[in-house]
C-alpha positions in Angstrom: -32.6 34.0 36.4 -34.7 30.9 36.1 -33.7 30.6 32.4 -30.0 30.9 33.3 -30.4 28.2 36.0 -32.1 25.9 33.6 -29.3 26.4 31.0 -26.6 25.7 33.6 -28.5 22.6 34.8 -28.8 21.4 31.2 -25.1 21.9 30.5 -24.3 20.0 33.7 -26.6 17.1 32.7 -25.0 16.9 29.2 -21.6 17.0 30.7 -22.5 14.2 33.2 -24.1 12.1 30.4 -21.0 12.4 28.2 -18.7 11.6 31.2 -20.9 8.6 32.0 -20.7 7.4 28.3 -16.9 7.7 28.3 -16.6 6.0 31.7 -18.9 3.2 30.6 -16.7 2.4 27.6 -13.6 2.4 29.8 -15.3 0.0 32.3 -16.6 -2.2 29.5 -13.1 -2.9 28.2 -11.4 -2.9 31.6 -9.1 -5.8 32.2 -6.1 -6.2 34.5 -4.0 -7.8 31.8 -4.6 -5.2 29.1 -2.0 -2.4 28.3 -2.9 1.1 29.4 -4.9 3.5 27.1 -8.2 5.1 26.5 -11.3 3.7 24.7 -13.2 6.8 23.8 -16.9 6.8 23.1 -19.2 3.8 22.9 -19.3 2.3 19.3 -17.2 5.1 17.8 -14.3 4.8 20.2 -11.4 7.1 19.2 -11.8 6.7 15.4 -12.5 10.4 14.8 -9.3 11.5 16.6 -7.3 8.7 14.9 -8.4 9.7 11.4 -8.3 13.5 12.0 -5.0 13.8 13.9 -3.3 10.6 12.7 0.4 10.5 13.6 0.0 13.2 16.3 -2.7 11.1 18.0 -0.4 8.1 17.9 2.6 10.1 19.3 0.5 11.7 22.1 -0.9 8.3 23.2 2.6 6.9 23.2 3.9 9.8 25.3 1.1 9.0 27.8 1.0 5.2 27.8 4.2 3.9 26.2 4.8 2.1 22.9 2.0 -0.5 23.5 -1.4 0.9 24.3 -5.1 0.1 23.9 -7.7 2.1 22.0 -11.0 1.6 20.1 -10.6 2.5 16.4 -12.3 1.5 13.1 -15.1 -0.2 15.0 -13.1 -2.6 17.2 -11.1 -2.7 20.4 -7.5 -2.5 19.3 -4.0 -2.7 20.8 -1.6 -0.4 19.0 2.1 -1.3 18.9 4.7 1.3 18.1 7.6 -0.8 19.4 10.0 -2.0 16.6 11.0 -5.2 18.3 7.4 -6.1 19.2 6.2 -5.2 15.7 8.8 -7.6 14.2 7.7 -10.3 16.6 4.1 -9.9 15.6 4.8 -9.9 11.9 7.1 -13.0 12.2 4.8 -15.1 14.3 1.5 -15.3 12.6 1.0 -18.9 13.7 0.8 -17.9 17.4 -2.7 -16.8 17.6 -2.3 -13.8 15.2 -4.1 -13.7 11.9 -5.0 -10.9 9.4 -7.5 -8.5 10.9 -8.7 -6.2 8.2 -12.2 -4.7 8.5 -15.2 -6.5 6.9 -15.7 -3.6 4.5 -12.3 -4.1 3.0 -12.7 -7.9 2.8 -16.0 -7.4 1.0 -14.2 -5.3 -1.7 -11.1 -7.6 -2.3 -12.8 -10.9 -1.4 -12.5 -13.6 1.2 -9.7 -15.4 -0.8 -7.6 -12.3 -1.1 -4.0 -12.9 0.2 -4.4 -10.3 2.9 -7.4 -12.1 4.4 -6.4 -15.7 4.4 -3.9 -17.5 6.7 -2.3 -20.8 7.4 -2.2 -23.4 4.5 -4.6 -21.3 2.4 -2.3 -18.3 2.6 0.7 -20.5 1.6 -0.9 -21.8 -1.6 -2.5 -18.4 -2.5 0.9 -16.7 -2.0 2.6 -19.4 -4.1 0.1 -18.9 -6.9 0.6 -15.2 -6.8 4.4 -15.4 -6.8 4.2 -17.7 -9.8 2.4 -14.8 -11.6 4.3 -11.7 -10.3 7.5 -12.9 -8.7 11.0 -12.2 -9.8 11.1 -15.2 -12.2 8.0 -14.0 -14.0 9.3 -10.4 -14.1 12.5 -11.6 -15.7 11.0 -14.0 -18.2 7.7 -12.2 -19.2 6.6 -9.1 -17.4 9.6 -6.7 -17.7 9.5 -6.4 -21.5 5.7 -5.8 -21.4 6.0 -3.2 -18.7 8.8 -1.4 -20.5 6.7 -1.3 -23.8 3.6 -0.1 -22.0 5.4 2.6 -20.0 7.1 3.9 -23.2 3.8 4.1 -24.9 2.0 5.7 -22.0 4.6 8.5 -21.8 4.3 9.4 -25.4 3.3 13.0 -26.3 3.7 14.6 -22.9 6.0 17.3 -24.3 4.7 20.8 -23.8 1.8 19.7 -21.7 0.8 20.6 -18.1 -0.4 17.4 -16.4 -1.7 16.4 -13.0 0.9 13.8 -12.2 -1.3 12.4 -9.4 -4.1 11.7 -11.9 -1.6 10.3 -14.5 0.2 8.0 -12.1 -3.2 6.7 -10.8 -4.2 6.0 -14.3 -0.8 4.4 -15.1 -0.9 2.0 -12.1 -4.4 0.8 -13.0 -3.9 0.6 -16.8 -0.6 -1.3 -16.6 -2.0 -3.8 -14.1 -5.2 -4.3 -16.1 -3.4 -4.9 -19.4 -1.2 -7.5 -17.7 -4.2 -9.4 -16.5 -6.5 -9.2 -19.6 -4.3 -8.0 -22.4 -6.7 -8.5 -25.4 -10.0 -7.5 -23.8 -8.5 -4.5 -21.9 -9.2 -2.0 -24.7 -12.9 -3.0 -24.8 -13.8 -2.9 -21.2 -11.1 -0.8 -19.5 -13.3 2.4 -19.2 -16.2 0.4 -17.8 -13.9 -1.4 -15.4 -12.2 1.8 -14.3 -15.6 3.4 -13.4 -16.5 0.5 -11.2 -13.0 0.3 -9.7 -13.1 4.0 -8.8 -16.3 3.5 -6.9 -14.5 0.9 -4.6 -17.9 -0.7 -4.1 -18.4 -2.1 -7.6 -17.2 -5.6 -6.8 -20.4 -7.3 -8.2 -20.1 -5.5 -11.5 -16.3 -6.3 -11.7 -17.1 -10.0 -11.0 -19.6 -10.0 -13.8 -17.1 -8.6 -16.2 -14.4 -11.0 -15.2 -16.7 -14.0 -15.2 -17.9 -13.2 -18.7 -14.3 -13.0 -20.0 -13.4 -16.3 -18.2 -16.4 -18.0 -19.8 -15.5 -16.7 -23.3 -11.9 -17.8 -22.9 -12.9 -21.3 -21.8 -15.1 -21.7 -24.8 -12.3 -20.6 -27.1 -9.1 -22.5 -28.1 -7.2 -19.2 -28.5 -4.5 -18.7 -25.9 -3.6 -15.3 -24.4 -0.3 -14.2 -23.1 -1.5 -12.7 -19.8 -2.1 -13.4 -16.1 -5.7 -14.5 -16.4 -4.8 -17.1 -19.0 -2.1 -18.4 -16.7 -4.6 -18.7 -13.9 -7.2 -20.4 -16.0 -4.9 -22.9 -17.7 -2.6 -23.7 -14.7 -2.7 -27.4 -14.2 -0.2 -27.4 -11.3 -2.2 -29.0 -8.5 -0.3 -26.9 -5.9 -1.6 -23.6 -7.4 -4.8 -24.6 -9.2 -7.5 -22.2 -8.0 -11.3 -22.2 -8.1 -13.1 -19.6 -10.2 -13.9 -17.6 -7.0 -10.2 -17.7 -6.0 -9.1 -16.6 -9.5 -11.4 -13.6 -9.4 -10.2 -12.7 -5.9 -6.6 -13.1 -7.1 -7.2 -10.8 -10.0 -8.9 -8.1 -7.9 -6.1 -8.4 -5.3 -3.4 -7.8 -7.9 -5.3 -4.7 -9.2 -6.1 -3.2 -5.8 -2.9 -4.0 -3.9 -0.5 -2.5 -6.3 -2.6 0.5 -7.3 -2.1 2.7 -4.3 1.5 1.9 -3.6 2.7 2.2 -7.2 0.7 5.3 -8.1 1.5 7.3 -4.9 5.2 6.2 -4.7 5.7 7.3 -8.4 4.0 10.6 -7.8 6.1 11.3 -4.6 9.3 10.2 -6.4 8.6 12.8 -9.1 8.0 15.4 -6.3 11.1 14.6 -4.3 13.3 14.5 -7.4 12.0 17.9 -8.5 12.9 19.3 -5.1 16.4 17.6 -5.0 18.2 18.4 -8.3 21.3 16.4 -7.3 19.3 13.2 -6.8 17.5 13.8 -10.1 20.8 14.3 -11.9 22.3 11.1 -10.5 19.1 9.2 -11.4 19.0 10.6 -14.9 22.7 9.8 -15.4 22.0 6.2 -14.4 19.3 5.9 -17.0 21.1 7.8 -19.8 24.0 5.4 -19.4 21.6 2.5 -20.0 20.2 4.2 -23.1 23.7 5.0 -24.4 24.6 1.3 -24.6 21.3 0.4 -26.5 19.6 1.3 -29.7 16.5 3.6 -29.4 14.2 0.7 -30.1 15.9 -1.8 -27.8 13.8 -2.8 -24.7 15.0 -2.8 -21.2 16.3 -6.2 -20.2 16.8 -7.9 -16.8 20.5 -6.8 -16.6 19.5 -3.2 -17.3 16.9 -3.4 -14.6 19.4 -4.9 -12.0 21.9 -2.1 -12.8 19.4 0.6 -11.6 20.8 0.7 -8.1 20.3 4.4 -7.5 16.7 4.1 -8.9 16.0 1.4 -6.4 17.4 3.6 -3.6 15.2 6.5 -4.7 12.1 4.2 -4.6 13.0 2.9 -1.1 13.7 6.4 0.2 10.4 7.7 -1.3 8.5 4.8 0.3 10.1 5.5 3.6 9.7 9.3 3.7 6.2 9.4 2.2 5.0 6.3 4.1 2.3 5.1 1.8 1.4 2.2 4.2 1.2 3.2 7.8 0.9 -0.3 9.3 -0.9 -3.6 9.2 -3.8 -5.1 11.2 -3.8 -8.4 13.0 -6.6 -10.2 14.9 -6.1 -12.5 17.9 -7.6 -16.0 17.6 -6.9 -16.7 21.3 -5.6 -14.7 24.3 -2.2 -13.6 23.3 0.6 -12.4 25.6 2.6 -9.4 24.4 5.3 -7.7 26.6 3.6 -9.1 29.7 0.1 -7.9 28.7 -2.8 -10.3 27.8 -4.6 -9.3 24.6 -8.1 -11.0 24.6 -9.3 -13.2 21.8 -11.1 -11.2 19.0 -9.1 -8.0 19.6 -7.2 -6.3 16.8 -3.6 -5.4 16.9 -2.5 -2.5 14.8 1.2 -3.0 14.0 1.9 0.7 13.5 5.2 0.9 11.5 5.0 4.6 10.3 7.1 6.1 13.1 9.9 3.5 12.5 10.5 5.1 9.2 11.4 8.3 11.0 13.6 6.8 13.7 16.8 8.8 13.8 18.8 5.8 15.1 17.9 3.8 12.0 17.8 6.7 9.5 19.9 9.7 10.5 18.2 13.0 9.6 15.0 11.0 9.0 13.0 13.8 7.4 15.7 14.5 4.8 15.3 12.9 1.3 18.5 11.0 1.1 18.5 8.0 -1.4 22.3 7.6 -0.9 21.6 6.1 2.6 20.4 3.0 0.8 23.6 2.7 -1.1 26.0 3.5 1.8 24.3 0.9 3.9 23.7 -2.2 1.8 21.9 -3.9 4.7 19.2 -1.3 5.1 16.8 -3.0 2.7 16.9 -6.2 4.7 17.2 -4.5 8.1 15.2 -6.1 10.9 13.0 -3.1 11.3 12.5 -2.2 7.6 8.8 -2.9 7.2 8.2 -0.7 4.1 7.0 -3.8 2.2 5.7 -5.7 5.3 7.6 -8.6 6.9 7.7 -12.3 7.7 5.6 -14.6 5.6 3.5 -11.5 4.7 6.3 -9.7 2.9 4.5 -8.2 0.0 4.6 -10.7 -2.9 4.3 -7.8 -5.4 7.3 -6.0 -3.9 9.6 -6.6 -6.9 6.8 -6.0 -9.5 6.0 -2.6 -7.9 9.6 -1.6 -7.9 9.9 -2.7 -11.6 6.9 -0.6 -12.7 8.1 2.5 -10.9 11.6 2.0 -12.3 10.3 1.7 -15.8 8.2 4.8 -15.5 11.2 6.8 -14.1 13.4 5.4 -16.9 11.3 6.7 -19.7 10.2 9.9 -17.9 13.7 11.2 -17.0 15.4 10.2 -20.2 12.7 12.0 -22.3 11.5 14.9 -20.3 12.3 17.6 -17.8 9.5 19.2 -15.7 8.6 22.0 -13.3 5.8 22.3 -10.8 3.1 24.8 -11.4 0.5 26.0 -8.9 2.2 25.1 -5.6 -0.3 22.3 -4.9 -0.8 21.0 -1.4 0.2 17.5 -0.3 -1.2 15.6 2.7 0.2 12.4 4.1 -2.4 11.0 6.4 -4.6 9.0 6.4 -3.6 8.7 2.7 -0.8 10.3 0.7 -2.5 12.5 -1.8 -2.7 15.9 -3.4 -6.3 17.0 -2.7 -6.3 19.4 -5.7 -3.9 17.4 -7.8 -0.1 17.9 -8.3 0.5 19.8 -11.6 3.7 19.8 -13.5 4.7 21.4 -16.8 6.5 18.9 -19.0 9.1 19.7 -21.7 11.4 17.6 -23.9 14.8 16.8 -22.4 
C-alpha cells in the first residue's frame, strides 16, 4: 500500500512539475497585444509537434486560434500567419520592421552575405548581382545552351536501367549548378565538393576549395566562360563584390536551387507517370520542337518560350508537392498585424503551404491539373501565388530553375519512357522526399 501511495504521489508531482513548466512558458510570453496560441515547453516550445505533425499541427492550431497565432518553434517565439492577405502584406512590406529571420544554423551554412539573410540596400545590390548572373537575360544569351548540352549528356545511356530518380535528380541539380559556376575545375574537384556539400556543415572546406580556385584564376590570364569568372572580373561598381560576398553568392546559388530543382523534377516525373494524359501532352509539345530541328541542334530561347504546357506542369508540380512551405521574417521593432502587436525580435512564419490547397484559388486542389495554369493565364501572377516567394524577395533564380527542369523533361520524355518499380513511399513534410528512393525502370522511347 505504501509503495502504491508513493507511486501515485510521484506521478502527481511529475504531472504538477510538467504543468508548472508549461504554465511558466505561457506566462513568460504573455502579452495583451499578442495573438492567441500556445507556447509549449521552455526552450523547446512546440518544435517537436511542429516537425512531427507538420500541416496537421498548423491546421489544428488555426482551428483553435484563427489564421494568426503564436507559438514557439525552432528555438524562437514565433507568430504564424496562415492568412493569404496578411501573408501578402508581410512579403510586400519588408521595410516596415520586417527582415529575413532564418535560424543562425542556416545562416552559418550559406553565409551572412547570402541573399536570404541580407536586407535593405545590401539586399538590393546582392540581388542585382545575382540577377546579372542568372536572370532571364543571362539565360537567353549564355546559360540556356549550356544547360541544354549538359542535360542531354547527363541523360545519355539510361536505356534499360533501373534508376533511383530521387538520387539522379539530386545529382543533376548539384552537378549542373556546379559546372555553371566553375566549368573547367568542376571535373577535378566535384566529388570532393559533393562530399562536403552533402554534409551541410562543410562550409569551411568549401570556402577553402573556392578560395584556392579564385587565387589561381587571379594569377592566370586565362578567362573562363562561367559564373565565377563573371563575379571575379565584374568591374561594374554597382555589382562589384568582395571575395567574401563572392563566396557567399556561389554557395547561395548552389544551395538555393538544389532542393527546389531536384525535388520538383522528381515529383514531375512521379505526377506525369500517374497521369498519362498530361504526359502525352507534354511529350507532344517536346516532340513538336524536335521535329522542326536537326538531332544535333540545341534548344534556343524561342523553343524554350514555346514550352507552355511544360511550364504549367512545373507550376502545378510546385503547387501540389509544395517544396517550400513558407518563409521566415524577424521583427526589428514592434509591428502591428491585424490589430495585434508583435514584439521586436520575434519571428513571423509566413506559412504559405495551405494557400496552395485553397479550393477557391485552385478548384479540386489535390488533383494534379496542369491545364489550370493554361486556362487561367493570371494564375502565375495571382496575388496569392507564393510558389516562388513574393515582393522584393521573389526568387531571383525562378526562371533559371524552370529552365533546368524544362530541359531535363525535354530530353527525358523525347528519349525515354518509364515505369515505377517497388511502390516507393513519398513523404511531403518537413521535406518532400522518398525515404527509400523512388525507383523507375527506363526504356527507349
